[in-house]
N, CA, C and O atoms as a GROMACS GRO file, in nm:
protein
  596
    1MET      N    1   7.940  11.455  25.818
    1MET     CA    2   7.811  11.515  25.845
    1MET      C    3   7.705  11.405  25.847
    1MET      O    4   7.707  11.314  25.764
    2ASN      N    5   7.614  11.414  25.941
    2ASN     CA    6   7.503  11.322  25.954
    2ASN      C    7   7.415  11.332  25.829
    2ASN      O    8   7.376  11.442  25.790
    3ASN      N    9   7.383  11.218  25.767
    3ASN     CA   10   7.303  11.219  25.644
    3ASN      C   11   7.169  11.288  25.661
    3ASN      O   12   7.120  11.348  25.565
    4SER      N   13   7.108  11.280  25.779
    4SER     CA   14   6.977  11.343  25.799
    4SER      C   15   6.986  11.494  25.792
    4SER      O   16   6.885  11.562  25.775
    5LYS      N   17   7.106  11.549  25.804
    5LYS     CA   18   7.123  11.694  25.796
    5LYS      C   19   7.150  11.739  25.653
    5LYS      O   20   7.162  11.859  25.627
    6LYS      N   21   7.160  11.644  25.561
    6LYS     CA   22   7.189  11.677  25.422
    6LYS      C   23   7.070  11.657  25.330
    6LYS      O   24   7.084  11.669  25.208
    7ILE      N   25   6.953  11.626  25.384
    7ILE     CA   26   6.837  11.593  25.301
    7ILE      C   27   6.802  11.706  25.206
    7ILE      O   28   6.788  11.683  25.086
    8LEU      N   29   6.789  11.828  25.257
    8LEU     CA   30   6.752  11.941  25.172
    8LEU      C   31   6.856  11.962  25.062
    8LEU      O   32   6.821  11.984  24.946
    9TYR      N   33   6.983  11.955  25.098
    9TYR     CA   34   7.091  11.969  25.001
    9TYR      C   35   7.082  11.862  24.893
    9TYR      O   36   7.094  11.892  24.774
   10LEU      N   37   7.062  11.736  24.934
   10LEU     CA   38   7.057  11.625  24.838
   10LEU      C   39   6.935  11.635  24.747
   10LEU      O   40   6.945  11.608  24.627
   11ILE      N   41   6.822  11.673  24.803
   11ILE     CA   42   6.702  11.689  24.720
   11ILE      C   43   6.724  11.801  24.619
   11ILE      O   44   6.696  11.785  24.500
   12SER      N   45   6.775  11.914  24.665
   12SER     CA   46   6.799  12.028  24.577
   12SER      C   47   6.897  11.992  24.466
   12SER      O   48   6.874  12.023  24.349
   13ARG      N   49   7.004  11.926  24.503
   13ARG     CA   50   7.105  11.887  24.404
   13ARG      C   51   7.050  11.788  24.303
   13ARG      O   52   7.077  11.798  24.183
   14SER      N   53   6.972  11.690  24.351
   14SER     CA   54   6.917  11.591  24.259
   14SER      C   55   6.812  11.653  24.166
   14SER      O   56   6.804  11.617  24.049
   15VAL      N   57   6.731  11.746  24.217
   15VAL     CA   58   6.632  11.814  24.132
   15VAL      C   59   6.703  11.892  24.022
   15VAL      O   60   6.661  11.887  23.906
   16ASN      N   61   6.808  11.964  24.057
   16ASN     CA   62   6.882  12.040  23.956
   16ASN      C   63   6.947  11.949  23.852
   16ASN      O   64   6.942  11.977  23.733
   17ARG      N   65   7.008  11.840  23.897
   17ARG     CA   66   7.070  11.746  23.803
   17ARG      C   67   6.966  11.689  23.708
   17ARG      O   68   6.989  11.681  23.587
   18LEU      N   69   6.852  11.648  23.763
   18LEU     CA   70   6.747  11.588  23.682
   18LEU      C   71   6.687  11.691  23.585
   18LEU      O   72   6.654  11.658  23.472
   19LYS      N   73   6.673  11.814  23.631
   19LYS     CA   74   6.620  11.920  23.545
   19LYS      C   75   6.710  11.939  23.422
   19LYS      O   76   6.661  11.940  23.309
   20TYR      N   77   6.840  11.953  23.444
   20TYR     CA   78   6.930  11.978  23.332
   20TYR      C   79   6.950  11.854  23.246
   20TYR      O   80   6.970  11.865  23.124
   21TYR      N   81   6.946  11.738  23.306
   21TYR     CA   82   6.952  11.613  23.229
   21TYR      C   83   6.831  11.607  23.136
   21TYR      O   84   6.844  11.574  23.018
   22SER      N   85   6.712  11.639  23.190
   22SER     CA   86   6.588  11.638  23.111
   22SER      C   87   6.595  11.739  22.998
   22SER      O   88   6.559  11.708  22.884
   23ILE      N   89   6.639  11.859  23.027
   23ILE     CA   90   6.650  11.962  22.924
   23ILE      C   91   6.743  11.916  22.812
   23ILE      O   92   6.711  11.933  22.694
   24ASN      N   93   6.855  11.856  22.848
   24ASN     CA   94   6.948  11.806  22.746
   24ASN      C   95   6.885  11.695  22.662
   24ASN      O   96   6.901  11.693  22.540
   25LYS      N   97   6.813  11.604  22.727
   25LYS     CA   98   6.748  11.496  22.654
   25LYS      C   99   6.639  11.550  22.561
   25LYS      O  100   6.625  11.503  22.448
   26PHE      N  101   6.563  11.648  22.608
   26PHE     CA  102   6.460  11.709  22.523
   26PHE      C  103   6.525  11.775  22.402
   26PHE      O  104   6.478  11.759  22.289
   27THR      N  105   6.632  11.850  22.426
   27THR     CA  106   6.701  11.918  22.317
   27THR      C  107   6.753  11.818  22.215
   27THR      O  108   6.736  11.836  22.094
   28GLU      N  109   6.817  11.712  22.264
   28GLU     CA  110   6.868  11.607  22.175
   28GLU      C  111   6.756  11.544  22.093
   28GLU      O  112   6.778  11.504  21.979
   29GLY      N  113   6.636  11.534  22.152
   29GLY     CA  114   6.523  11.471  22.086
   29GLY      C  115   6.439  11.567  22.002
   29GLY      O  116   6.334  11.529  21.950
   30GLY      N  117   6.486  11.690  21.989
   30GLY     CA  118   6.413  11.787  21.908
   30GLY      C  119   6.287  11.840  21.974
   30GLY      O  120   6.194  11.882  21.905
   31VAL      N  121   6.283  11.837  22.107
   31VAL     CA  122   6.168  11.889  22.181
   31VAL      C  123   6.202  12.031  22.225
   31VAL      O  124   6.310  12.058  22.278
   32PHE      N  125   6.108  12.122  22.202
   32PHE     CA  126   6.134  12.264  22.226
   32PHE      C  127   6.063  12.319  22.348
   32PHE      O  128   6.041  12.440  22.357
   33VAL      N  129   6.027  12.233  22.442
   33VAL     CA  130   5.965  12.279  22.567
   33VAL      C  131   6.053  12.240  22.684
   33VAL      O  132   6.132  12.146  22.676
   34THR      N  133   6.040  12.314  22.792
   34THR     CA  134   6.110  12.282  22.916
   34THR      C  135   6.027  12.180  22.994
   34THR      O  136   5.910  12.158  22.961
   35PRO      N  137   6.084  12.118  23.097
   35PRO     CA  138   6.004  12.026  23.179
   35PRO      C  139   5.878  12.090  23.236
   35PRO      O  140   5.773  12.026  23.240
   36SER      N  141   5.884  12.215  23.281
   36SER     CA  142   5.765  12.282  23.335
   36SER      C  143   5.661  12.306  23.226
   36SER      O  144   5.541  12.287  23.249
   37GLN      N  145   5.705  12.346  23.109
   37GLN     CA  146   5.612  12.367  22.998
   37GLN      C  147   5.552  12.235  22.954
   37GLN      O  148   5.435  12.229  22.916
   38MET      N  149   5.631  12.129  22.960
   38MET     CA  150   5.582  11.996  22.927
   38MET      C  151   5.467  11.959  23.020
   38MET      O  152   5.370  11.898  22.976
   39GLY      N  153   5.477  11.995  23.147
   39GLY     CA  154   5.370  11.967  23.242
   39GLY      C  155   5.238  12.029  23.200
   39GLY      O  156   5.133  11.967  23.213
   40ILE      N  157   5.243  12.150  23.149
   40ILE     CA  158   5.122  12.217  23.101
   40ILE      C  159   5.064  12.140  22.983
   40ILE      O  160   4.944  12.113  22.979
   41LEU      N  161   5.149  12.104  22.888
   41LEU     CA  162   5.101  12.028  22.771
   41LEU      C  163   5.041  11.894  22.813
   41LEU      O  164   4.938  11.854  22.759
   42PHE      N  165   5.104  11.826  22.908
   42PHE     CA  166   5.053  11.696  22.951
   42PHE      C  167   4.916  11.709  23.016
   42PHE      O  168   4.831  11.622  22.999
   43LEU      N  169   4.894  11.816  23.092
   43LEU     CA  170   4.764  11.835  23.156
   43LEU      C  171   4.654  11.869  23.055
   43LEU      O  172   4.536  11.847  23.082
   44LEU      N  173   4.693  11.920  22.940
   44LEU     CA  174   4.595  11.959  22.838
   44LEU      C  175   4.578  11.854  22.728
   44LEU      O  176   4.489  11.867  22.644
   45ARG      N  177   4.662  11.751  22.727
   45ARG     CA  178   4.663  11.652  22.619
   45ARG      C  179   4.530  11.581  22.596
   45ARG      O  180   4.501  11.541  22.483
   46ASN      N  181   4.451  11.566  22.700
   46ASN     CA  182   4.326  11.491  22.685
   46ASN      C  183   4.212  11.576  22.628
   46ASN      O  184   4.097  11.533  22.625
   47GLY      N  185   4.244  11.697  22.584
   47GLY     CA  186   4.142  11.784  22.526
   47GLY      C  187   4.081  11.881  22.625
   47GLY      O  188   3.992  11.958  22.590
   48SER      N  189   4.128  11.877  22.749
   48SER     CA  190   4.075  11.968  22.850
   48SER      C  191   4.108  12.112  22.815
   48SER      O  192   4.211  12.142  22.754
   49ILE      N  193   4.019  12.200  22.854
   49ILE     CA  194   4.043  12.344  22.848
   49ILE      C  195   4.043  12.388  22.993
   49ILE      O  196   3.938  12.395  23.056
   50LEU      N  197   4.162  12.418  23.047
   50LEU     CA  198   4.175  12.441  23.190
   50LEU      C  199   4.207  12.586  23.223
   50LEU      O  200   4.283  12.652  23.152
   51PRO      N  201   4.148  12.634  23.333
   51PRO     CA  202   4.183  12.768  23.382
   51PRO      C  203   4.330  12.771  23.425
   51PRO      O  204   4.385  12.672  23.472
   52MET      N  205   4.390  12.886  23.408
   52MET     CA  206   4.530  12.903  23.448
   52MET      C  207   4.549  12.868  23.595
   52MET      O  208   4.651  12.810  23.633
   53SER      N  209   4.452  12.904  23.680
   53SER     CA  210   4.464  12.876  23.824
   53SER      C  211   4.469  12.726  23.851
   53SER      O  212   4.541  12.682  23.940
   54ASP      N  213   4.392  12.647  23.776
   54ASP     CA  214   4.396  12.501  23.793
   54ASP      C  215   4.531  12.445  23.752
   54ASP      O  216   4.585  12.356  23.819
   55LEU      N  217   4.585  12.496  23.642
   55LEU     CA  218   4.718  12.452  23.597
   55LEU      C  219   4.824  12.490  23.699
   55LEU      O  220   4.914  12.411  23.729
   56SER      N  221   4.813  12.610  23.752
   56SER     CA  222   4.908  12.658  23.853
   56SER      C  223   4.908  12.565  23.975
   56SER      O  224   5.013  12.526  24.024
   57ASN      N  225   4.788  12.530  24.022
   57ASN     CA  226   4.777  12.440  24.138
   57ASN      C  227   4.829  12.301  24.107
   57ASN      O  228   4.901  12.242  24.188
   58ALA      N  229   4.794  12.248  23.991
   58ALA     CA  230   4.834  12.112  23.955
   58ALA      C  231   4.986  12.098  23.943
   58ALA      O  232   5.042  11.992  23.971
   59LEU      N  233   5.051  12.206  23.900
   59LEU     CA  234   5.196  12.201  23.879
   59LEU      C  235   5.276  12.262  23.993
   59LEU      O  236   5.399  12.266  23.988
   60SER      N  237   5.206  12.311  24.096
   60SER     CA  238   5.270  12.377  24.210
   60SER      C  239   5.357  12.494  24.166
   60SER      O  240   5.470  12.511  24.212
   61LEU      N  241   5.301  12.575  24.075
   61LEU     CA  242   5.370  12.695  24.027
   61LEU      C  243   5.289  12.817  24.067
   61LEU      O  244   5.166  12.812  24.069
   62ASP      N  245   5.358  12.926  24.100
   62ASP     CA  246   5.283  13.049  24.128
   62ASP      C  247   5.226  13.103  23.996
   62ASP      O  248   5.272  13.067  23.888
   63ASN      N  249   5.127  13.188  24.008
   63ASN     CA  250   5.056  13.237  23.889
   63ASN      C  251   5.147  13.307  23.789
   63ASN      O  252   5.132  13.288  23.668
   64SER      N  253   5.242  13.387  23.837
   64SER     CA  254   5.329  13.460  23.744
   64SER      C  255   5.421  13.364  23.668
   64SER      O  256   5.447  13.386  23.550
   65THR      N  257   5.470  13.260  23.733
   65THR     CA  258   5.554  13.161  23.666
   65THR      C  259   5.473  13.084  23.562
   65THR      O  260   5.520  13.062  23.450
   66LEU      N  261   5.352  13.044  23.599
   66LEU     CA  262   5.268  12.974  23.503
   66LEU      C  263   5.237  13.063  23.383
   66LEU      O  264   5.240  13.016  23.269
   67THR      N  265   5.207  13.190  23.407
   67THR     CA  266   5.178  13.282  23.298
   67THR      C  267   5.297  13.296  23.204
   67THR      O  268   5.280  13.300  23.082
   68ARG      N  269   5.418  13.302  23.260
   68ARG     CA  270   5.539  13.312  23.179
   68ARG      C  271   5.554  13.188  23.089
   68ARG      O  272   5.583  13.200  22.970
   69HIS      N  273   5.532  13.069  23.148
   69HIS     CA  274   5.540  12.946  23.070
   69HIS      C  275   5.431  12.942  22.963
   69HIS      O  276   5.457  12.906  22.849
   70ALA      N  277   5.310  12.981  23.001
   70ALA     CA  278   5.198  12.982  22.906
   70ALA      C  279   5.226  13.076  22.790
   70ALA      O  280   5.200  13.042  22.675
   71ASP      N  281   5.280  13.194  22.821
   71ASP     CA  282   5.310  13.291  22.715
   71ASP      C  283   5.409  13.234  22.614
   71ASP      O  284   5.396  13.256  22.494
   72LYS      N  285   5.509  13.160  22.663
   72LYS     CA  286   5.607  13.098  22.573
   72LYS      C  287   5.542  12.989  22.487
   72LYS      O  288   5.573  12.976  22.369
   73LEU      N  289   5.453  12.911  22.548
   73LEU     CA  290   5.383  12.807  22.473
   73LEU      C  291   5.290  12.867  22.370
   73LEU      O  292   5.275  12.814  22.260
   74ILE      N  293   5.226  12.978  22.404
   74ILE     CA  294   5.137  13.047  22.310
   74ILE      C  295   5.218  13.102  22.193
   74ILE      O  296   5.177  13.091  22.078
   75LYS      N  297   5.332  13.161  22.223
   75LYS     CA  298   5.418  13.217  22.119
   75LYS      C  299   5.462  13.108  22.020
   75LYS      O  300   5.472  13.134  21.900
   76ARG      N  301   5.486  12.989  22.070
   76ARG     CA  302   5.527  12.877  21.983
   76ARG      C  303   5.407  12.806  21.921
   76ARG      O  304   5.422  12.711  21.844
   77GLU      N  305   5.288  12.853  21.954
   77GLU     CA  306   5.162  12.798  21.902
   77GLU      C  307   5.136  12.655  21.948
   77GLU      O  308   5.074  12.577  21.876
   78PHE      N  309   5.184  12.621  22.069
   78PHE     CA  310   5.157  12.490  22.129
   78PHE      C  311   5.026  12.491  22.209
   78PHE      O  312   4.962  12.387  22.224
   79VAL      N  313   4.986  12.608  22.260
   79VAL     CA  314   4.859  12.624  22.329
   79VAL      C  315   4.797  12.757  22.286
   79VAL      O  316   4.864  12.842  22.226
   80GLU      N  317   4.668  12.772  22.317
   80GLU     CA  318   4.602  12.899  22.290
   80GLU      C  319   4.516  12.936  22.410
   80GLU      O  320   4.467  12.850  22.483
   81ARG      N  321   4.500  13.068  22.430
   81ARG     CA  322   4.414  13.117  22.537
   81ARG      C  323   4.269  13.110  22.492
   81ARG      O  324   4.236  13.136  22.376
   82VAL      N  325   4.184  13.074  22.586
   82VAL     CA  326   4.040  13.067  22.561
   82VAL      C  327   3.971  13.140  22.675
   82VAL      O  328   4.000  13.115  22.792
   83LYS      N  329   3.880  13.231  22.641
   83LYS     CA  330   3.805  13.303  22.745
   83LYS      C  331   3.692  13.215  22.797
   83LYS      O  332   3.630  13.141  22.721
   84ASP      N  333   3.667  13.223  22.925
   84ASP     CA  334   3.558  13.152  22.989
   84ASP      C  335   3.428  13.225  22.956
   84ASP      O  336   3.416  13.345  22.981
   85GLU      N  337   3.333  13.154  22.900
   85GLU     CA  338   3.206  13.218  22.861
   85GLU      C  339   3.128  13.269  22.981
   85GLU      O  340   3.057  13.369  22.970
   86SER      N  341   3.139  13.201  23.096
   86SER     CA  342   3.063  13.243  23.214
   86SER      C  343   3.132  13.353  23.294
   86SER      O  344   3.068  13.425  23.369
   87ASP      N  345   3.264  13.365  23.278
   87ASP     CA  346   3.339  13.469  23.349
   87ASP      C  347   3.454  13.514  23.258
   87ASP      O  348   3.558  13.449  23.252
   88ARG      N  349   3.436  13.623  23.190
   88ARG     CA  350   3.532  13.672  23.091
   88ARG      C  351   3.668  13.708  23.152
   88ARG      O  352   3.766  13.724  23.080
   89ARG      N  353   3.674  13.721  23.284
   89ARG     CA  354   3.802  13.752  23.350
   89ARG      C  355   3.892  13.630  23.358
   89ARG      O  356   4.014  13.643  23.374
   90VAL      N  357   3.833  13.510  23.349
   90VAL     CA  358   3.908  13.385  23.363
   90VAL      C  359   3.971  13.348  23.229
   90VAL      O  360   3.904  13.343  23.126
   91SER      N  361   4.100  13.324  23.234
   91SER     CA  362   4.172  13.282  23.114
   91SER      C  363   4.201  13.132  23.123
   91SER      O  364   4.249  13.083  23.225
   92LYS      N  365   4.170  13.062  23.016
   92LYS     CA  366   4.192  12.918  23.011
   92LYS      C  367   4.290  12.888  22.897
   92LYS      O  368   4.312  12.969  22.808
   93LEU      N  369   4.347  12.768  22.904
   93LEU     CA  370   4.437  12.724  22.798
   93LEU      C  371   4.384  12.598  22.733
   93LEU      O  372   4.322  12.513  22.798
   94ARG      N  373   4.411  12.588  22.603
   94ARG     CA  374   4.376  12.469  22.526
   94ARG      C  375   4.498  12.434  22.440
   94ARG      O  376   4.563  12.522  22.384
   95ILE      N  377   4.527  12.305  22.431
   95ILE     CA  378   4.640  12.259  22.349
   95ILE      C  379   4.601  12.266  22.202
   95ILE      O  380   4.485  12.246  22.166
   96THR      N  381   4.699  12.294  22.117
   96THR     CA  382   4.678  12.298  21.972
   96THR      C  383   4.728  12.167  21.911
   96THR      O  384   4.787  12.084  21.980
   97LYS      N  385   4.706  12.149  21.782
   97LYS     CA  386   4.757  12.029  21.712
   97LYS      C  387   4.909  12.025  21.719
   97LYS      O  388   4.969  11.919  21.738
   98LEU      N  389   4.971  12.141  21.705
   98LEU     CA  390   5.116  12.149  21.715
   98LEU      C  391   5.162  12.112  21.856
   98LEU      O  392   5.264  12.044  21.874
   99GLY      N  393   5.087  12.156  21.956
   99GLY     CA  394   5.117  12.121  22.095
   99GLY      C  395   5.102  11.972  22.121
   99GLY      O  396   5.182  11.914  22.194
  100LEU      N  397   5.001  11.912  22.062
  100LEU     CA  398   4.984  11.766  22.075
  100LEU      C  399   5.103  11.692  22.016
  100LEU      O  400   5.152  11.596  22.074
  101PHE      N  401   5.148  11.737  21.900
  101PHE     CA  402   5.264  11.676  21.836
  101PHE      C  403   5.388  11.691  21.925
  101PHE      O  404   5.464  11.596  21.944
  102GLU      N  405   5.407  11.811  21.980
  102GLU     CA  406   5.522  11.836  22.068
  102GLU      C  407   5.513  11.750  22.194
  102GLU      O  408   5.614  11.696  22.240
  103SER      N  409   5.392  11.738  22.249
  103SER     CA  410   5.375  11.659  22.371
  103SER      C  411   5.401  11.511  22.346
  103SER      O  412   5.448  11.440  22.436
  104GLU      N  413   5.370  11.462  22.226
  104GLU     CA  414   5.400  11.323  22.190
  104GLU      C  415   5.550  11.298  22.192
  104GLU      O  416   5.598  11.198  22.245
  105LYS      N  417   5.624  11.390  22.133
  105LYS     CA  418   5.771  11.378  22.134
  105LYS      C  419   5.823  11.384  22.278
  105LYS      O  420   5.908  11.304  22.318
  106ALA      N  421   5.771  11.478  22.355
  106ALA     CA  422   5.816  11.494  22.494
  106ALA      C  423   5.782  11.372  22.578
  106ALA      O  424   5.861  11.331  22.663
  107LEU      N  425   5.665  11.313  22.555
  107LEU     CA  426   5.623  11.196  22.631
  107LEU      C  427   5.719  11.079  22.612
  107LEU      O  428   5.754  11.011  22.708
  108LYS      N  429   5.760  11.055  22.489
  108LYS     CA  430   5.855  10.946  22.462
  108LYS      C  431   5.985  10.968  22.539
  108LYS      O  432   6.040  10.875  22.598
  109ILE      N  433   6.033  11.090  22.539
  109ILE     CA  434   6.158  11.121  22.608
  109ILE      C  435   6.138  11.115  22.759
  109ILE      O  436   6.225  11.066  22.831
  110ALA      N  437   6.024  11.164  22.808
  110ALA     CA  438   5.995  11.159  22.952
  110ALA      C  439   5.991  11.015  23.002
  110ALA      O  440   6.039  10.985  23.111
  111LYS      N  441   5.934  10.926  22.923
  111LYS     CA  442   5.931  10.784  22.961
  111LYS      C  443   6.072  10.728  22.970
  111LYS      O  444   6.103  10.650  23.061
  112GLN      N  445   6.159  10.767  22.876
  112GLN     CA  446   6.297  10.720  22.881
  112GLN      C  447   6.370  10.777  23.003
  112GLN      O  448   6.447  10.706  23.068
  113ILE      N  449   6.344  10.903  23.034
  113ILE     CA  450   6.407  10.964  23.153
  113ILE      C  451   6.361  10.893  23.279
  113ILE      O  452   6.441  10.866  23.368
  114ASN      N  453   6.230  10.862  23.287
  114ASN     CA  454   6.180  10.787  23.403
  114ASN      C  455   6.252  10.654  23.416
  114ASN      O  456   6.289  10.613  23.526
  115SER      N  457   6.271  10.586  23.304
  115SER     CA  458   6.344  10.458  23.306
  115SER      C  459   6.488  10.478  23.352
  115SER      O  460   6.541  10.398  23.428
  116ASP      N  461   6.551  10.586  23.304
  116ASP     CA  462   6.688  10.617  23.345
  116ASP      C  463   6.697  10.641  23.496
  116ASP      O  464   6.791  10.598  23.562
  117VAL      N  465   6.598  10.711  23.550
  117VAL     CA  466   6.597  10.744  23.694
  117VAL      C  467   6.590  10.619  23.779
  117VAL      O  468   6.662  10.608  23.878
  118ILE      N  469   6.505  10.524  23.742
  118ILE     CA  470   6.486  10.406  23.827
  118ILE      C  471   6.581  10.291  23.795
  118ILE      O  472   6.585  10.192  23.867
  119SER      N  473   6.657  10.305  23.687
  119SER     CA  474   6.750  10.201  23.648
  119SER      C  475   6.849  10.173  23.761
  119SER      O  476   6.908  10.264  23.819
  120GLY      N  477   6.867  10.045  23.791
  120GLY     CA  478   6.963  10.005  23.893
  120GLY      C  479   6.905   9.996  24.033
  120GLY      O  480   6.975   9.958  24.127
  121PHE      N  481   6.778  10.030  24.047
  121PHE     CA  482   6.712  10.021  24.178
  121PHE      C  483   6.614   9.904  24.178
  121PHE      O  484   6.555   9.872  24.075
  122SER      N  485   6.598   9.840  24.293
  122SER     CA  486   6.503   9.730  24.305
  122SER      C  487   6.360   9.785  24.309
  122SER      O  488   6.339   9.904  24.330
  123GLU      N  489   6.263   9.696  24.288
  123GLU     CA  490   6.122   9.736  24.295
  123GLU      C  491   6.088   9.793  24.433
  123GLU      O  492   6.014   9.891  24.443
  124ASP      N  493   6.143   9.733  24.539
  124ASP     CA  494   6.118   9.784  24.675
  124ASP      C  495   6.176   9.924  24.692
  124ASP      O  496   6.112  10.011  24.751
  125GLU      N  497   6.297   9.945  24.642
  125GLU     CA  498   6.358  10.078  24.653
  125GLU      C  499   6.276  10.183  24.576
  125GLU      O  500   6.258  10.295  24.624
  126ILE      N  501   6.228  10.146  24.459
  126ILE     CA  502   6.147  10.239  24.379
  126ILE      C  503   6.017  10.270  24.451
  126ILE      O  504   5.975  10.386  24.457
  127ARG      N  505   5.953  10.168  24.506
  127ARG     CA  506   5.827  10.187  24.580
  127ARG      C  507   5.848  10.281  24.699
  127ARG      O  508   5.767  10.370  24.722
  128ILE      N  509   5.956  10.261  24.773
  128ILE     CA  510   5.986  10.346  24.889
  128ILE      C  511   6.019  10.488  24.844
  128ILE      O  512   5.975  10.585  24.906
  129PHE      N  513   6.094  10.501  24.737
  129PHE     CA  514   6.131  10.632  24.683
  129PHE      C  515   6.005  10.710  24.644
  129PHE      O  516   5.992  10.829  24.676
  130ILE      N  517   5.914  10.643  24.575
  130ILE     CA  518   5.788  10.708  24.537
  130ILE      C  519   5.708  10.748  24.660
  130ILE      O  520   5.649  10.855  24.664
  131LYS      N  521   5.707  10.662  24.760
  131LYS     CA  522   5.635  10.693  24.885
  131LYS      C  523   5.696  10.816  24.952
  131LYS      O  524   5.623  10.903  25.000
  132VAL      N  525   5.828  10.824  24.955
  132VAL     CA  526   5.896  10.939  25.016
  132VAL      C  527   5.865  11.067  24.938
  132VAL      O  528   5.833  11.170  24.997
  133LEU      N  529   5.875  11.060  24.805
  133LEU     CA  530   5.846  11.178  24.724
  133LEU      C  531   5.702  11.226  24.743
  133LEU      O  532   5.678  11.345  24.760
  134ASN      N  533   5.606  11.133  24.740
  134ASN     CA  534   5.467  11.171  24.763
  134ASN      C  535   5.446  11.226  24.904
  134ASN      O  536   5.366  11.317  24.924
  135GLY      N  537   5.519  11.171  25.000
  135GLY     CA  538   5.511  11.222  25.137
  135GLY      C  539   5.561  11.366  25.147
  135GLY      O  540   5.502  11.448  25.216
  136ILE      N  541   5.670  11.394  25.079
  136ILE     CA  542   5.724  11.532  25.079
  136ILE      C  543   5.625  11.626  25.013
  136ILE      O  544   5.600  11.735  25.065
  137ILE      N  545   5.570  11.586  24.900
  137ILE     CA  546   5.473  11.670  24.830
  137ILE      C  547   5.354  11.699  24.920
  137ILE      O  548   5.309  11.813  24.930
  138SER      N  549   5.304  11.597  24.986
  138SER     CA  550   5.187  11.613  25.074
  138SER      C  551   5.221  11.696  25.198
  138SER      O  552   5.145  11.784  25.238
  139LYS      N  553   5.334  11.667  25.258
  139LYS     CA  554   5.373  11.733  25.382
  139LYS      C  555   5.397  11.882  25.364
  139LYS      O  556   5.370  11.962  25.454
  140PHE      N  557   5.446  11.920  25.248
  140PHE     CA  558   5.481  12.060  25.225
  140PHE      C  559   5.391  12.124  25.119
  140PHE      O  560   5.438  12.202  25.036
  141ASP      N  561   5.263  12.092  25.124
  141ASP     CA  562   5.165  12.153  25.035
  141ASP      C  563   5.150  12.298  25.078
  141ASP      O  564   5.097  12.327  25.186
  142LEU      N  565   5.195  12.389  24.995
  142LEU     CA  566   5.202  12.530  25.033
  142LEU      C  567   5.081  12.613  24.990
  142LEU      O  568   5.091  12.735  24.981
  143LYS      N  569   4.969  12.549  24.965
  143LYS     CA  570   4.848  12.624  24.929
  143LYS      C  571   4.813  12.723  25.038
  143LYS      O  572   4.762  12.832  25.010
  144LYS      N  573   4.840  12.685  25.162
  144LYS     CA  574   4.809  12.773  25.274
  144LYS      C  575   4.932  12.853  25.318
  144LYS      O  576   4.926  12.931  25.413
  145GLY      N  577   5.043  12.831  25.248
  145GLY     CA  578   5.165  12.906  25.280
  145GLY      C  579   5.245  12.853  25.395
  145GLY      O  580   5.342  12.915  25.438
  146GLU      N  581   5.205  12.736  25.447
  146GLU     CA  582   5.278  12.679  25.560
  146GLU      C  583   5.291  12.529  25.542
  146GLU      O  584   5.218  12.468  25.464
  147LYS      N  585   5.385  12.471  25.615
  147LYS     CA  586   5.402  12.326  25.618
  147LYS      C  587   5.281  12.265  25.688
  147LYS      O  588   5.237  12.316  25.792
  148ASN      N  589   5.228  12.156  25.633
  148ASN     CA  590   5.118  12.085  25.699
  148ASN      C  591   5.173  12.016  25.822
  148ASN      O  592   5.284  11.962  25.820
  149GLU      N  593   5.098  12.017  25.926
  149GLU     CA  594   5.139  11.950  26.050
  149GLU      C  595   5.061  11.824  26.071
  149GLU      O  596   5.082  11.753  26.170
   0.00000   0.00000   0.00000
């Protein structure tokens, strides 16, 4: 089979492998969040109080998926909901001290996973890989529900 016809398959397979590798590494390191939940904690680590819609956009997750992740983080007391004073309908999230501690553990492991991913590749290969990944993210920005042309 022509390699250009296997791109979607290879991306899907590599994403799944990396997801489960990450989950295993987090579990081994005593981290109790998933990679997606870790993304929420990382966005809140600097003390930001962000609307759920901003988190959803930043992580490319639909609102219901983000809400599910947020609910699990709230249950574990890693984040808390905060009402917007100017619009009570808007729900925001803020990281807790426990969440900061969890994110510190996750960050150390995430750095090791990043090192594992690029291990064995040259600087040029890594640069091109990052360019390709950013290109895919940009090309298929689904905010409008369609592929960008």
